[in-house]
VEXDREN-2710 file (C-alpha; in Angstrom, 1 decimal):
% VEXDREN-2710
k/r/px/py/pz
1/UNK/26.3/-18.6/-10.8
2/UNK/24.4/-16.5/-13.2
3/UNK/22.0/-13.8/-12.0
4/UNK/19.0/-14.2/-13.9
5/UNK/15.4/-12.9/-13.3
6/UNK/12.4/-12.3/-15.3
7/UNK/12.9/-10.6/-18.8
8/UNK/11.6/-7.9/-18.9
9/UNK/10.2/-8.3/-22.4
10/UNK/8.3/-11.9/-21.5
11/UNK/4.9/-11.5/-20.8
12/UNK/3.6/-10.5/-17.6
13/UNK/0.6/-11.7/-16.5
14/UNK/-2.0/-9.6/-15.2
15/UNK/-4.0/-11.4/-13.0
16/UNK/-3.4/-13.1/-9.8
17/UNK/-3.8/-17.1/-9.7
18/UNK/-6.4/-18.3/-7.4
19/UNK/-6.8/-20.9/-4.5
20/UNK/-3.9/-22.9/-2.8
21/UNK/0.2/-22.0/-3.5
22/UNK/2.4/-24.5/-2.3
23/UNK/5.2/-22.5/-1.1
24/UNK/8.4/-23.2/-2.8
25/UNK/11.5/-24.3/-0.7
26/UNK/14.8/-22.7/-1.7
27/UNK/17.6/-25.6/-3.0
28/UNK/20.3/-22.9/-3.6
29/UNK/21.4/-19.9/-2.6
30/UNK/19.8/-17.0/-4.8
31/UNK/21.5/-14.5/-7.6
32/UNK/18.2/-12.5/-9.0
33/UNK/16.7/-9.8/-10.5
34/UNK/13.6/-8.8/-9.9
35/UNK/11.9/-5.7/-11.5
36/UNK/8.7/-4.9/-9.8
37/UNK/5.6/-3.2/-11.0
38/UNK/4.8/0.2/-10.1
39/UNK/3.9/1.5/-6.7
40/UNK/0.6/1.5/-5.4
41/UNK/0.2/4.0/-2.9
42/UNK/1.4/6.4/-6.1
43/UNK/-0.6/5.7/-8.3
44/UNK/-4.1/5.8/-6.9
45/UNK/-2.6/9.3/-5.6
46/UNK/-2.0/10.8/-9.1
47/UNK/-5.1/8.9/-10.2
48/UNK/-7.2/11.7/-8.1
49/UNK/-4.9/14.8/-8.7
50/UNK/-5.4/13.6/-12.5
51/UNK/-9.2/13.6/-12.2
52/UNK/-9.1/17.2/-10.5
53/UNK/-6.7/18.6/-12.5
54/UNK/-6.7/21.5/-14.8
55/UNK/-6.2/19.8/-18.0
56/UNK/-5.7/16.3/-19.5
57/UNK/-3.0/14.5/-17.9
58/UNK/-0.8/11.0/-18.5
59/UNK/0.5/8.5/-16.0
60/UNK/3.6/6.2/-17.1
61/UNK/4.1/2.8/-15.7
62/UNK/1.3/2.8/-13.1
63/UNK/0.3/-0.5/-10.6
64/UNK/-2.4/-2.2/-12.7
65/UNK/-4.1/-4.2/-9.3
66/UNK/-7.3/-4.7/-8.1
67/UNK/-7.1/-1.4/-6.0
68/UNK/-5.6/0.4/-8.5
69/UNK/-8.9/-0.5/-10.7
70/UNK/-11.0/0.2/-7.9
71/UNK/-9.9/3.7/-8.0
72/UNK/-10.4/3.9/-11.8
73/UNK/-13.6/2.6/-11.5
74/UNK/-14.5/4.6/-8.9
75/UNK/-13.3/8.3/-11.1
76/UNK/-15.2/6.7/-14.1
77/UNK/-18.2/6.3/-12.2
78/UNK/-17.9/10.2/-11.4
79/UNK/-17.4/11.0/-15.2
80/UNK/-13.6/11.0/-15.4
81/UNK/-11.9/9.8/-18.8
82/UNK/-10.1/7.0/-18.3
83/UNK/-8.4/5.2/-21.3
84/UNK/-5.3/2.7/-21.5
85/UNK/-2.1/3.7/-24.1
86/UNK/0.9/1.6/-24.8
87/UNK/3.7/2.3/-22.8
88/UNK/7.2/1.4/-21.7
89/UNK/6.3/-1.2/-18.5
90/UNK/6.4/-4.9/-19.0
91/UNK/3.6/-4.7/-16.4
92/UNK/0.7/-3.1/-19.0
93/UNK/-0.1/-0.1/-20.4
94/UNK/0.0/4.1/-19.5
95/UNK/-3.5/5.6/-18.5
96/UNK/-4.3/9.1/-20.1
97/UNK/-7.1/10.6/-17.7
98/UNK/-9.2/14.0/-18.7
99/UNK/-10.5/15.2/-15.6
100/UNK/-14.1/16.5/-15.0
101/UNK/-14.3/19.9/-13.7
102/UNK/-17.8/18.6/-12.1
103/UNK/-17.8/15.7/-11.0
104/UNK/-21.4/13.5/-11.2
105/UNK/-23.6/11.5/-8.8
106/UNK/-26.5/9.1/-9.8
107/UNK/-23.9/6.3/-9.4
108/UNK/-22.1/3.6/-7.3
109/UNK/-18.8/3.1/-6.3
110/UNK/-17.3/0.0/-4.8
111/UNK/-13.9/0.2/-3.0
112/UNK/-13.0/-3.7/-2.8
113/UNK/-10.9/-4.1/-1.0
114/UNK/-8.9/-1.0/-1.3
115/UNK/-8.5/1.5/2.0
116/UNK/-7.1/4.1/-0.6
117/UNK/-10.5/3.8/-2.6
118/UNK/-12.2/4.2/0.3
119/UNK/-10.4/7.1/2.7
120/UNK/-9.4/9.7/-1.1
121/UNK/-12.6/9.0/-3.0
122/UNK/-15.0/9.8/-0.3
123/UNK/-14.1/13.3/0.1
124/UNK/-14.5/13.7/-4.0
125/UNK/-18.1/12.6/-3.1
126/UNK/-19.0/15.8/-2.0
127/UNK/-18.2/17.5/-4.4
128/UNK/-19.9/15.4/-7.3
129/UNK/-24.0/16.7/-8.3
130/UNK/-25.6/14.3/-6.7
131/UNK/-26.4/11.3/-4.8
132/UNK/-22.8/8.6/-4.9
133/UNK/-23.6/5.6/-2.5
134/UNK/-20.0/4.2/-1.1
135/UNK/-19.7/0.2/-0.3
136/UNK/-17.0/-2.7/-0.1
137/UNK/-16.3/-6.0/-0.1
138/UNK/-18.4/-7.9/2.6
139/UNK/-15.2/-8.9/4.4
140/UNK/-13.5/-4.8/4.0
141/UNK/-16.8/-3.3/5.4
142/UNK/-15.0/-3.6/8.7
143/UNK/-12.4/-1.1/8.2
144/UNK/-12.6/2.8/10.1
145/UNK/-14.5/5.2/8.1
146/UNK/-16.0/6.9/11.1
147/UNK/-13.4/9.3/11.5
148/UNK/-13.9/10.5/7.3
149/UNK/-17.8/10.4/7.5
150/UNK/-17.5/13.2/11.0
151/UNK/-15.0/15.1/8.8
152/UNK/-16.8/15.7/5.7
153/UNK/-19.9/16.3/7.9
154/UNK/-17.7/19.3/9.7
155/UNK/-17.2/20.6/6.7
156/UNK/-20.7/20.4/6.0
157/UNK/-21.4/17.2/3.7
158/UNK/-24.4/15.4/3.7
159/UNK/-23.8/12.2/4.6
160/UNK/-26.4/8.9/5.7
161/UNK/-24.7/6.2/6.8
162/UNK/-27.4/4.7/8.3
163/UNK/-25.8/5.4/12.4
164/UNK/-23.6/3.1/11.2
165/UNK/-20.3/5.7/10.9
166/UNK/-19.2/2.5/7.9
167/UNK/-19.3/2.0/4.9
168/UNK/-22.1/1.7/3.1
169/UNK/-23.1/5.2/3.1
170/UNK/-24.7/7.9/0.5
171/UNK/-23.7/10.9/0.3
172/UNK/-25.4/13.8/-1.0
173/UNK/-23.3/15.6/-2.9
174/UNK/-24.1/19.2/-4.2
175/UNK/-21.2/20.0/-6.5
176/UNK/-18.9/21.8/-4.5
177/UNK/-17.3/21.9/-0.4
178/UNK/-16.8/24.9/0.9
179/UNK/-13.8/23.9/2.8
180/UNK/-12.2/26.0/5.9
181/UNK/-10.7/24.9/8.9
182/UNK/-11.4/21.0/10.1
183/UNK/-9.7/18.9/13.1
184/UNK/-9.3/15.6/12.8
185/UNK/-7.9/12.5/14.9
186/UNK/-6.4/10.8/12.7
187/UNK/-4.7/8.4/14.8
188/UNK/-6.0/5.3/13.1
189/UNK/-4.4/6.0/9.8
190/UNK/-2.4/8.8/8.2
191/UNK/-5.0/8.2/4.8
192/UNK/-7.6/10.1/6.4
193/UNK/-5.3/12.6/6.3
194/UNK/-4.4/12.3/2.5
195/UNK/-7.4/11.7/1.3
196/UNK/-8.5/15.2/2.8
197/UNK/-5.2/17.2/1.7
198/UNK/-5.9/15.4/-1.9
199/UNK/-9.4/17.1/-2.4
200/UNK/-9.0/19.7/-0.7
201/UNK/-7.6/22.1/-3.8
202/UNK/-11.3/21.9/-5.1
203/UNK/-12.7/23.0/-1.7
204/UNK/-14.5/26.7/-2.6
205/UNK/-11.6/27.8/0.3
206/UNK/-8.9/25.2/0.7
207/UNK/-8.5/23.7/3.5
208/UNK/-6.7/24.2/6.8
209/UNK/-6.5/20.7/8.4
210/UNK/-5.3/20.1/11.5
211/UNK/-4.7/16.4/13.5
212/UNK/-5.2/16.6/16.9
213/UNK/-5.2/12.9/18.2
214/UNK/-2.2/11.2/20.1
215/UNK/-0.3/10.1/17.3
216/UNK/-0.6/10.4/13.5
217/UNK/0.8/6.6/12.2
218/UNK/3.0/6.2/8.2
219/UNK/3.8/9.8/8.0
220/UNK/6.0/8.7/5.3
221/UNK/2.3/8.2/3.5
222/UNK/1.6/11.8/4.2
223/UNK/5.2/13.4/3.1
224/UNK/4.3/11.0/-0.3
225/UNK/0.9/12.9/-0.7
226/UNK/2.1/16.4/0.4
227/UNK/5.1/15.5/-2.7
228/UNK/2.7/14.5/-5.4
229/UNK/0.6/18.0/-4.7
230/UNK/3.9/20.1/-4.6
231/UNK/4.5/18.4/-8.5
232/UNK/1.2/19.6/-9.5
233/UNK/2.0/23.4/-8.4
234/UNK/-0.3/22.8/-4.8
235/UNK/1.8/24.2/-2.8
236/UNK/0.5/23.1/1.4
237/UNK/2.1/25.2/4.1
238/UNK/3.0/23.5/7.3
239/UNK/2.8/25.7/10.4
240/UNK/3.5/22.9/12.4
241/UNK/4.3/19.0/12.4
242/UNK/0.7/17.8/12.4
243/UNK/-1.3/20.7/10.5
244/UNK/-1.4/21.6/6.9
245/UNK/-2.9/24.8/4.9
246/UNK/-4.1/24.1/1.1
247/UNK/-4.8/26.6/-1.4
248/UNK/-7.8/26.0/-3.7
249/UNK/-6.1/26.0/-6.7
250/UNK/-6.3/23.3/-9.5
251/UNK/-3.1/21.2/-9.5
252/UNK/-2.2/21.0/-13.0
253/UNK/-2.7/18.6/-15.5
254/UNK/0.7/16.9/-16.3
255/UNK/2.6/13.5/-17.2
256/UNK/4.2/11.6/-13.9
257/UNK/5.8/8.2/-14.0
258/UNK/5.2/6.1/-11.2
259/UNK/8.4/4.3/-9.3
260/UNK/8.2/0.8/-8.5
261/UNK/6.5/-0.3/-4.9
262/UNK/9.4/-0.5/-2.9
263/UNK/7.2/-2.3/-0.2
264/UNK/6.2/-5.2/-2.3
265/UNK/10.2/-5.3/-2.8
266/UNK/10.2/-6.0/0.5
267/UNK/9.6/-10.0/0.6
268/UNK/12.2/-10.3/-2.4
269/UNK/15.3/-8.8/-0.6
270/UNK/13.9/-10.4/2.4
271/UNK/14.5/-13.6/0.3
272/UNK/18.2/-13.3/0.0
273/UNK/18.7/-13.4/3.7
274/UNK/16.3/-16.7/4.1
275/UNK/17.9/-18.7/1.2
276/UNK/21.0/-17.3/1.4
277/UNK/22.7/-15.8/-1.5
278/UNK/21.8/-11.9/-3.2
279/UNK/18.5/-10.3/-4.9
280/UNK/18.9/-7.2/-6.4
281/UNK/16.1/-4.8/-7.4
282/UNK/16.5/-2.4/-10.4
283/UNK/15.8/1.0/-10.7
284/UNK/15.0/2.0/-7.1
285/UNK/14.6/6.0/-6.9
286/UNK/17.3/8.2/-4.8
287/UNK/14.5/9.7/-2.9
288/UNK/11.5/8.1/-2.4
289/UNK/9.0/9.4/0.2
290/UNK/7.6/5.5/0.1
291/UNK/8.2/4.1/3.4
292/UNK/9.6/0.5/1.5
293/UNK/12.6/3.6/1.3
294/UNK/13.1/2.3/4.5
295/UNK/14.0/-1.6/3.7
296/UNK/18.1/-0.6/2.7
297/UNK/18.3/0.9/6.5
298/UNK/15.8/-1.9/8.0
299/UNK/17.1/-5.0/6.4
300/UNK/21.0/-3.8/7.2
301/UNK/19.7/-3.7/11.2
302/UNK/19.0/-7.3/11.1
303/UNK/21.9/-8.1/9.4
304/UNK/21.8/-8.5/5.7
305/UNK/24.1/-6.7/3.5
306/UNK/22.7/-4.1/1.8
307/UNK/24.7/-2.4/-1.6
308/UNK/23.5/0.5/-3.9
309/UNK/24.9/0.5/-7.2
310/UNK/24.0/2.3/-10.8
311/UNK/20.4/2.5/-9.6
312/UNK/19.7/-0.6/-7.9
313/UNK/19.6/-2.0/-4.8
314/UNK/20.9/-5.4/-4.1
315/UNK/20.7/-7.5/-0.7
316/UNK/23.3/-10.1/0.2
317/UNK/22.8/-12.6/3.2
318/UNK/25.0/-12.4/5.9
319/UNK/26.2/-14.9/8.1
320/UNK/22.8/-15.0/10.6
321/UNK/19.4/-12.8/11.1
322/UNK/19.3/-10.8/14.1
323/UNK/16.9/-10.6/16.3
324/UNK/15.9/-6.6/16.9
325/UNK/12.9/-4.3/18.5
326/UNK/11.9/-2.1/16.1
327/UNK/9.4/0.7/16.2
328/UNK/7.4/0.5/13.2
329/UNK/4.8/3.1/13.1
330/UNK/6.1/5.4/9.9
331/UNK/6.7/1.9/8.2
332/UNK/3.9/-0.2/9.6
333/UNK/2.9/-1.9/5.9
334/UNK/6.5/-3.8/6.3
335/UNK/5.8/-6.0/9.2
336/UNK/4.4/-8.5/8.0
337/UNK/7.8/-9.3/6.0
338/UNK/9.9/-8.2/8.1
339/UNK/8.1/-10.8/10.8
340/UNK/8.5/-13.5/8.2
341/UNK/12.5/-12.4/9.2
342/UNK/12.0/-12.1/12.2
343/UNK/11.0/-15.9/12.2
344/UNK/14.5/-17.1/11.7
345/UNK/16.6/-14.7/13.4
346/UNK/19.4/-15.9/16.0
347/UNK/17.4/-14.2/19.0
348/UNK/13.7/-13.0/19.7
349/UNK/12.2/-9.6/17.7
350/UNK/9.8/-7.4/19.3
351/UNK/7.6/-4.8/16.4
352/UNK/5.4/-1.9/18.2
353/UNK/4.3/1.0/16.9
354/UNK/1.7/-0.9/14.8
355/UNK/-1.5/-1.3/16.8
356/UNK/-3.4/-0.2/13.8
357/UNK/-2.6/-2.3/11.9
358/UNK/-4.9/-4.8/13.6
359/UNK/-7.7/-2.7/11.4
360/UNK/-5.8/-3.1/7.9
361/UNK/-7.9/-6.0/5.4
362/UNK/-7.4/-8.3/8.1
363/UNK/-5.8/-7.7/11.8
364/UNK/-2.4/-8.6/10.7
365/UNK/-1.1/-8.7/14.2
366/UNK/-3.3/-11.6/15.1
367/UNK/-2.8/-13.0/11.5
368/UNK/0.9/-13.2/11.8
369/UNK/0.4/-14.9/15.7
370/UNK/-2.1/-17.7/14.2
371/UNK/0.4/-18.6/11.1
372/UNK/3.0/-18.1/12.9
373/UNK/2.5/-20.8/15.6
374/UNK/0.7/-22.9/13.1
375/UNK/4.1/-23.8/12.1
376/UNK/5.4/-24.1/15.3
377/UNK/7.2/-20.4/16.2
378/UNK/6.6/-18.4/18.7
379/UNK/5.1/-15.5/18.8
380/UNK/2.9/-13.3/20.8
381/UNK/0.6/-10.1/20.8
382/UNK/1.7/-6.9/22.3
383/UNK/-0.6/-4.3/23.5
384/UNK/1.1/-2.1/20.7
385/UNK/3.2/-4.7/17.8
386/UNK/4.0/-8.5/17.8
387/UNK/6.7/-10.5/19.8
388/UNK/8.6/-12.9/17.2
389/UNK/10.4/-16.3/18.9
390/UNK/12.2/-18.2/16.4
391/UNK/12.0/-21.5/16.9
392/UNK/14.1/-24.6/14.7
393/UNK/11.6/-26.3/14.5
394/UNK/9.2/-25.2/12.5
395/UNK/7.4/-27.6/10.4
396/UNK/5.1/-27.1/7.4
397/UNK/1.5/-26.3/7.4
398/UNK/-1.8/-24.4/5.9
399/UNK/-0.2/-20.6/5.8
400/UNK/-3.9/-18.3/5.8
401/UNK/-4.1/-15.3/4.3
402/UNK/-7.1/-13.8/5.6
403/UNK/-7.7/-12.0/2.4
404/UNK/-4.2/-10.2/3.0
405/UNK/-2.1/-9.4/0.5
406/UNK/1.1/-9.1/2.8
407/UNK/0.2/-11.8/5.1
408/UNK/0.1/-14.1/1.9
409/UNK/3.2/-13.0/0.8
410/UNK/5.0/-13.4/4.3
411/UNK/3.5/-17.0/3.8
412/UNK/6.0/-17.4/0.6
413/UNK/8.9/-16.1/2.7
414/UNK/8.3/-18.7/5.4
415/UNK/8.1/-21.2/2.6
416/UNK/11.4/-20.9/1.0
417/UNK/12.8/-22.6/4.7
418/UNK/10.1/-24.2/6.1
419/UNK/8.9/-27.2/3.9
420/UNK/5.5/-28.4/2.7
421/UNK/4.2/-24.4/3.9
422/UNK/0.9/-24.2/1.5
423/UNK/-0.7/-20.7/1.8
424/UNK/-4.7/-21.0/1.5
425/UNK/-5.3/-18.5/-1.4
426/UNK/-2.7/-16.9/-3.3
427/UNK/-5.5/-14.7/-4.6
428/UNK/-5.0/-12.1/-2.6
429/UNK/-1.8/-10.8/-3.9
430/UNK/-3.8/-9.6/-6.8
431/UNK/-4.3/-6.1/-4.8
432/UNK/-1.2/-4.8/-5.2
433/UNK/0.7/-7.6/-7.3
434/UNK/-1.1/-9.7/-9.6
435/UNK/2.5/-11.0/-10.5
436/UNK/3.9/-11.8/-7.3
437/UNK/3.8/-16.0/-8.0
438/UNK/5.0/-15.6/-11.1
439/UNK/8.0/-13.4/-9.9
440/UNK/8.6/-15.6/-7.0
441/UNK/9.0/-18.6/-9.1
442/UNK/11.2/-16.8/-11.1
443/UNK/12.9/-15.4/-8.8
444/UNK/14.1/-18.7/-7.6
445/UNK/14.7/-20.0/-11.1
446/UNK/17.7/-18.0/-11.5
END
C-alpha cells in the first residue's frame, strides 16, 4: 500500500468547519504520513517572552489557531507590534514581534477559550500603565482564576474582580510590579506557575516563587516554561522541586522555531491502533518538554508498536489494544485520546491523577463518561479520574464536543471503528488545530 498524507505544498485551511461532523469510519488499514501544525503551548509562551524581550524577535512555524490569535490580539492591545511574514510552514506565516518597553493600558483583553491567555497575560496587566479589563467567552468564565488573582494581589497589583475571584476583572496597572517572595497553591493548574515565571523577568526585583499545594499537575509544561526562559538568557534557579527564583533581566529577542504539537498528534497516532495499519508523524523532536512527547511510551503500553527513524515517529497497530491503569497527572491533556483508545481495549482501563481536568474547557471527565455511555461503552467517574469498560456492542449516535477541542477529536477517533458517530460541532477543533477535519480525511484517503 502506498504511504501518502496531504501534500505540504497544498493549501491547508485556516479555519475549522463549523457544525456537525460525520466521523468517517475506516474501511482499510491506515498507511499515512501526517504533518501537524506547531505547538500551541510553545507558541503562546514564545509570544509572551518575545513581547517582553530586549529587542525584536521572530517565531518560525507558530501555530495559527483561535488560542494563538487571542494571544496575539492581547499583546497588540498592550502595545506590542506583531506582524505576519512569509515563512516555510504549510500552515501559515511566521511572525515578527517588536516589544514595547512600556506596556499600555486603557484597553480590554478577551481571552476567548484560551487558558494560556488568561493565566499568561494576567501578570502582564500589572506591568501596563493604566486600566485593563480582562474577560473571556461566556462558557469559559468558569475556568479558575482565583489563584492568579490572589498571587497578583500579594505582589501589590490592584485588581477589581467584584469579589468573584474570577473573570471578568479589571487590573489598575501602575507600569511595574515589584516582585519578591510569593507562595501559591497551583494544584488547579500549572499555568498559574508558568504565567508568573514568564512575566517575572520584568518584575523590579524578579520573583522567588514557591508552590505550597499538595500536588502540581502537568509538570512538563513548567519544564517547558523554564526551557523557554533559558533559551532567551533567563536562567531560573530551582532550590527545590516546587521552588523557582527568577532574576530581574530582559529576555533576549531572537528567532525561535516552534516544534510540531505532539498532543495534537495524539489522535492521529492513536488512529493507527483503532483502525489498523500505521501512521507516521514527521519532524518529531529528539528532545521535547511537551507532554505529548510521552506518547511513544504510553502508546507502547497500550499495545502499539512505536518506531523512530529519520526524525519521524511511526505507530503501527498491534494485535490488540491493552487495558491499562495509568497515572496521567503529568500528561493530563492526553487523557481524551487515551480514553478513546481504551474504549476498544481487551480489558477495562483506569486513568487517575486528572481531577483538575474537570475545570478545563469543560468538565472533561464528565463529558467523556457521558459520550461513551451514549454510544454503549461502559464508563464511570472516579474521584480523581475515569474508568473505561469496553463493550463489543458500541453503536453510533451524537458525540457532544462540549466546546472542547480534545473531546471533539476523541469523537473522531471512536468513529473510526463505530459507524454513524456524529460530532455535534467540529468547529471546536479550531481552538488549537483548525486543520483537524482536513488532516483527518487526508489520513483516511491515503
